[in-house]
C-alpha positions in Angstrom: 2.7 -2.3 -35.2 4.9 0.0 -33.3 5.6 2.0 -36.6 2.3 2.3 -37.3 1.4 3.6 -33.8 4.2 6.4 -34.6 2.8 7.4 -37.5 0.0 7.3 -35.6 0.9 9.7 -33.1 2.5 12.1 -35.1 -0.9 12.1 -37.2 -2.4 13.1 -33.6 0.3 15.6 -32.9 -0.8 17.4 -36.1 -4.0 17.5 -35.5 -3.9 18.6 -31.9 -1.6 21.5 -33.5 -4.1 22.7 -36.5 -7.3 22.7 -34.0 -5.2 25.0 -31.9 -4.5 27.3 -34.5 -8.0 27.1 -35.6 -9.0 28.3 -32.1 -11.9 25.2 -32.7 -15.4 25.5 -30.1 -15.2 22.9 -27.4 -16.7 19.6 -29.3 -19.0 17.3 -27.1 -19.2 13.7 -27.5 -22.1 12.5 -28.8 -22.5 10.3 -25.7 -22.5 13.5 -23.6 -26.2 14.3 -24.9 -27.9 14.7 -21.5 -29.6 18.1 -21.6 -27.6 19.1 -18.2 -24.5 17.9 -19.5 -24.4 19.0 -22.9 -25.9 22.4 -22.2 -24.0 23.7 -19.3 -20.6 22.1 -20.8 -21.0 24.4 -24.1 -21.0 27.4 -22.3 -17.6 26.3 -20.5 -14.0 27.5 -21.6 -13.4 27.5 -25.3 -10.9 25.2 -25.1 -10.4 22.9 -27.8 -11.2 19.2 -26.9 -8.8 16.2 -28.7 -7.9 13.2 -28.7 -5.6 12.5 -25.5 -5.2 8.8 -27.6 -3.9 8.7 -31.3 -5.9 6.4 -33.4 -5.1 2.9 -33.8 -7.3 2.3 -37.1 -5.2 -0.9 -37.6 -5.6 -2.5 -34.2 -7.6 -5.7 -34.6 -10.0 -7.1 -32.2 -8.7 -8.7 -29.7 -9.1 -12.5 -29.8 -9.8 -14.9 -27.4 -6.2 -16.3 -27.7 -5.4 -13.0 -26.5 -7.7 -12.4 -23.7 -6.6 -15.7 -22.7 -2.9 -15.3 -22.1 -3.9 -11.6 -20.5 -5.8 -14.1 -18.1 -3.3 -16.5 -17.2 -0.8 -12.8 -17.0 -3.3 -11.4 -14.7 -3.1 -14.6 -12.4 0.0 -15.8 -12.1 1.8 -13.3 -14.3 5.4 -14.5 -16.2 8.9 -14.1 -16.4 9.9 -10.7 -14.3 6.5 -9.4 -14.9 4.4 -9.5 -11.4 0.6 -11.1 -11.6 -1.6 -7.9 -11.8 -4.2 -9.2 -9.5 -1.7 -8.6 -6.8 -2.1 -4.6 -7.0 -5.4 -4.5 -9.0 -7.5 -7.2 -7.5 -8.8 -10.3 -8.8 -11.5 -8.3 -10.9 -9.6 -5.4 -11.9 -11.4 -3.2 -8.9 -8.0 -1.9 -7.7 -6.9 -0.3 -4.4 -8.3 2.6 -3.1 -6.0 2.5 -0.6 -2.9 2.1 -2.4 -4.1 4.3 -5.3 -4.0 1.4 -7.5 -6.6 2.6 -10.5 -9.9 0.4 -11.3 -9.3 -1.2 -15.0 -11.8 -3.6 -15.4 -13.9 -2.4 -18.4 -11.7 0.2 -19.6 -11.2 0.1 -23.4 -8.8 -2.0 -25.2 -7.2 0.8 -26.8 -7.2 3.1 -23.3 -5.2 0.5 -21.5 -2.9 -0.6 -24.6 -2.0 2.8 -24.7 -1.3 3.5 -21.0 0.5 0.3 -20.6 3.1 0.9 -24.1 3.3 4.7 -22.3 5.0 2.9 -19.3 7.2 0.9 -21.3 8.5 4.0 -23.2 8.3 6.6 -20.2 6.0 8.7 -21.2 3.9 7.7 -18.1 6.1 6.6 -15.2 5.3 4.7 -12.0 7.5 3.2 -9.6 6.0 0.2 -10.0 3.9 0.1 -13.4 7.2 1.4 -15.7 9.3 -1.5 -14.5 6.4 -4.3 -15.2 5.6 -2.6 -18.5 9.2 -2.6 -19.7 9.4 -6.3 -18.8 6.5 -7.2 -20.9 6.9 -7.7 -24.4 4.1 -6.1 -27.1 2.1 -9.5 -27.3 1.6 -9.5 -23.2 0.9 -5.7 -23.2 -1.7 -6.2 -25.7 -3.1 -9.5 -24.2 -3.4 -7.7 -20.4 -5.1 -4.9 -22.4 -7.5 -7.4 -24.2 -8.3 -9.0 -20.8 -9.2 -6.1 -18.5 -11.1 -4.7 -21.3 -13.2 -7.4 -21.3 -14.3 -7.4 -17.8 -17.3 -5.9 -16.3 -16.6 -2.3 -14.5 -19.0 -2.9 -11.9 -17.0 -2.9 -9.0 -19.8 -5.6 -7.3 -17.9 -7.5 -5.2 -14.6 -8.4 -5.1 -11.8 -9.7 -2.4 -9.7 -6.4 -0.9 -6.0 -6.3 -0.9 -6.3 -7.6 3.3 -9.1 -10.8 1.2 -11.6 -9.8 3.2 -14.8 -9.8 1.0 -16.5 -6.6 0.3 -19.1 -5.4 -1.4 -19.9 -1.9 -2.5 -23.1 -0.6 -4.4 -24.1 2.7 -6.3 -26.3 3.8 -3.1 -23.6 3.0 -0.4 -21.4 5.4 -2.4 -24.6 8.1 -3.1 -24.4 10.8 -5.5 -22.8 14.5 -4.3 -25.4 17.8 -4.0 -26.2 20.3 -6.9 -24.0 23.0 -5.5 -20.8 19.9 -5.0 -17.5 21.8 -6.7 -16.4 18.4 -8.3 -19.9 18.0 -9.8 -19.9 21.9 -11.3 -15.8 21.1 -12.6 -17.5 18.0 -14.2 -20.2 19.4 -15.7 -19.5 22.9 -16.4 -16.3 23.6 -16.0 -14.8 27.2 -15.1 -14.9 30.1 -17.6 -12.8 32.4 -15.0 -10.0 29.5 -15.1 -10.7 28.8 -18.9 -11.7 25.1 -17.8 -13.3 22.9 -19.7 -16.1 20.7 -18.3 -14.8 17.2 -18.0 -18.2 15.6 -19.4 -16.7 17.3 -22.7 -14.3 14.2 -23.1 -15.2 11.8 -20.5 -18.8 11.6 -20.7 -22.0 12.5 -18.8 -21.2 11.0 -14.8 -17.9 10.2 -15.7 -19.7 7.7 -17.9 -16.3 7.8 -20.9 -16.8 8.4 -24.6 -15.2 6.3 -27.1 -12.4 4.0 -27.4 -9.9 6.6 -26.0 -11.2 8.3 -23.1 -11.5 6.4 -20.1 -14.5 6.1 -17.8 -13.8 8.1 -14.1 -17.1 7.2 -12.4 -16.5 4.5 -9.5 -12.8 5.3 -10.1 -10.9 5.9 -7.0 -10.0 9.2 -5.3 -6.7 8.3 -4.7 -5.7 7.7 -8.0 -7.7 10.4 -9.5 -6.1 12.6 -7.0 -2.4 11.4 -7.9 -2.6 10.9 -11.9 -4.1 14.6 -11.9 -1.1 15.4 -9.5 1.1 13.2 -12.5 -0.6 15.7 -15.6 0.4 18.7 -13.5 3.7 18.3 -12.6 5.1 16.6 -15.7 5.2 12.8 -14.3 2.8 11.5 -16.9 3.0 13.1 -20.3 1.2 10.9 -22.8 -1.7 13.2 -24.2 -0.9 14.2 -27.9 -3.2 17.1 -27.5 -2.0 19.1 -24.4 -5.2 19.3 -23.0 -4.6 17.2 -19.5 -1.2 18.7 -18.4 -3.3 22.3 -19.2 -6.4 21.1 -17.6 -4.2 19.9 -14.6 -2.0 22.8 -14.3 -5.2 25.1 -13.7 -6.4 23.0 -10.6 -5.7 24.1 -7.3 -5.5 21.4 -5.0 -8.9 21.7 -3.4 -9.7 21.5 -7.0 -7.9 18.4 -7.7 -9.6 16.1 -5.0 -12.9 17.7 -5.1 -13.0 16.3 -8.7 -11.5 12.9 -7.4 -14.0 12.8 -5.3 -16.6 13.1 -7.1 -16.0 10.9 -9.5 -15.4 8.0 -6.7 -18.7 8.3 -5.3 -20.7 7.9 -8.9 -22.1 4.4 -10.1 -20.1 2.5 -12.4 -20.8 2.9 -15.9 -22.4 0.1 -17.9 -20.1 -2.4 -20.3 -19.3 -0.7 -23.2 -18.1 -3.3 -24.9 -21.1 -5.5 -24.4 -20.5 -7.6 -27.0 -17.5 -9.4 -25.4 -19.5 -10.5 -22.4 -20.4 -13.6 -24.4 -16.7 -13.9 -25.3 -14.9 -14.5 -22.1 -16.1 -17.6 -21.4 -12.5 -19.2 -22.5 -11.1 -16.6 -20.2 -12.8 -17.7 -17.5 -12.5 -21.4 -17.8 -8.3 -20.5 -18.0 -8.5 -18.5 -15.2 -10.5 -21.4 -13.2 -7.7 -23.8 -14.7 -4.7 -21.2 -13.2 -6.0 -22.0 -9.3 -5.2 -19.5 -6.8 -3.1 -16.1 -8.2 0.7 -17.2 -7.3 1.6 -13.6 -7.0 5.3 -12.8 -8.0 7.0 -15.3 -10.5 
C-alpha cells in the first residue's frame, strides 16, 4: 500500500507541474454550483485549482472491522497512542480553546492523508506527530475510517471540562454580506492573485469530493493556526503547492477574517450518507468499552 501511495503522490506532483505550465483557468468543483459562489469565484484570480491530495484509487472502502478498531483507539488509545477523545472530544468535535480541529465527518482519504503526513513529518505538530508515528498503518487507517463515519454536525457533546454543551447554526449566525472573510471565501482577491476558497472547499465551506476538507463550523483557532502553518512551512503536504501559495499571500488580518467566517457557518451535511447505517457495530463497541481511559 505504501508503494501505491508513493506512486500516487508522484503522479499528483507531475499533474500539478503540467497544470502550472499550461496556466489553466481556475476549476470550480461541481458542488460549488450556487450562482453566487460560482460566478464570483470564476472571476477571481486565475490560479489553477489542483488536488492537495494525490488520488488513492487503490484504497478500499473502510470496513466495519476497521471502524470498530478506530472506535476503540478513539476511546481507549493503545500502546504509546493516546486516546483520540482526549483532544478531539467524544464525538470528534474538537476543542476550540486548544485549537484541536473538528474531525468528525471529514473524508476517509483526507483524514488518512493527514495522519500519514504527521507520521512522515510533511506536517508537524507537537502532539500529533508523535501520536501518528506511534500508530501502525492499520491503526491510522482505522482511525480515519472511524472519524469519517461520524456526523460532522457539532450537535451536542462534552467540552474539555466535561460540561454538556449545545451549539446551533442560529447561535453561530451568518456574517454580513460585506464581511472580509466571506469575500475572500466566495470571490477571492484579484489584487493578490488569490482564488476563492470556494473553488476547492465548496460553497459555504461544505468540502468537495474526498480531497478537499470541509471548513464550515471548524474552529477559528485551528483554521488560523493551520493557515499560519502553511505560510511558515511547518505544513507542506500539498503536492499542488496551492495552499502554501495562498497562505503566503494572506496578511494576518485576512487569515483571522477567514477563520472567523468559516467558524460561524453551519456544519455541512454528512457526505458519506451510506455510512450512517453501517456504524451500529462501532456504536456497540464504544458502549462496551466504557468511559475513555485517556493515555494508555
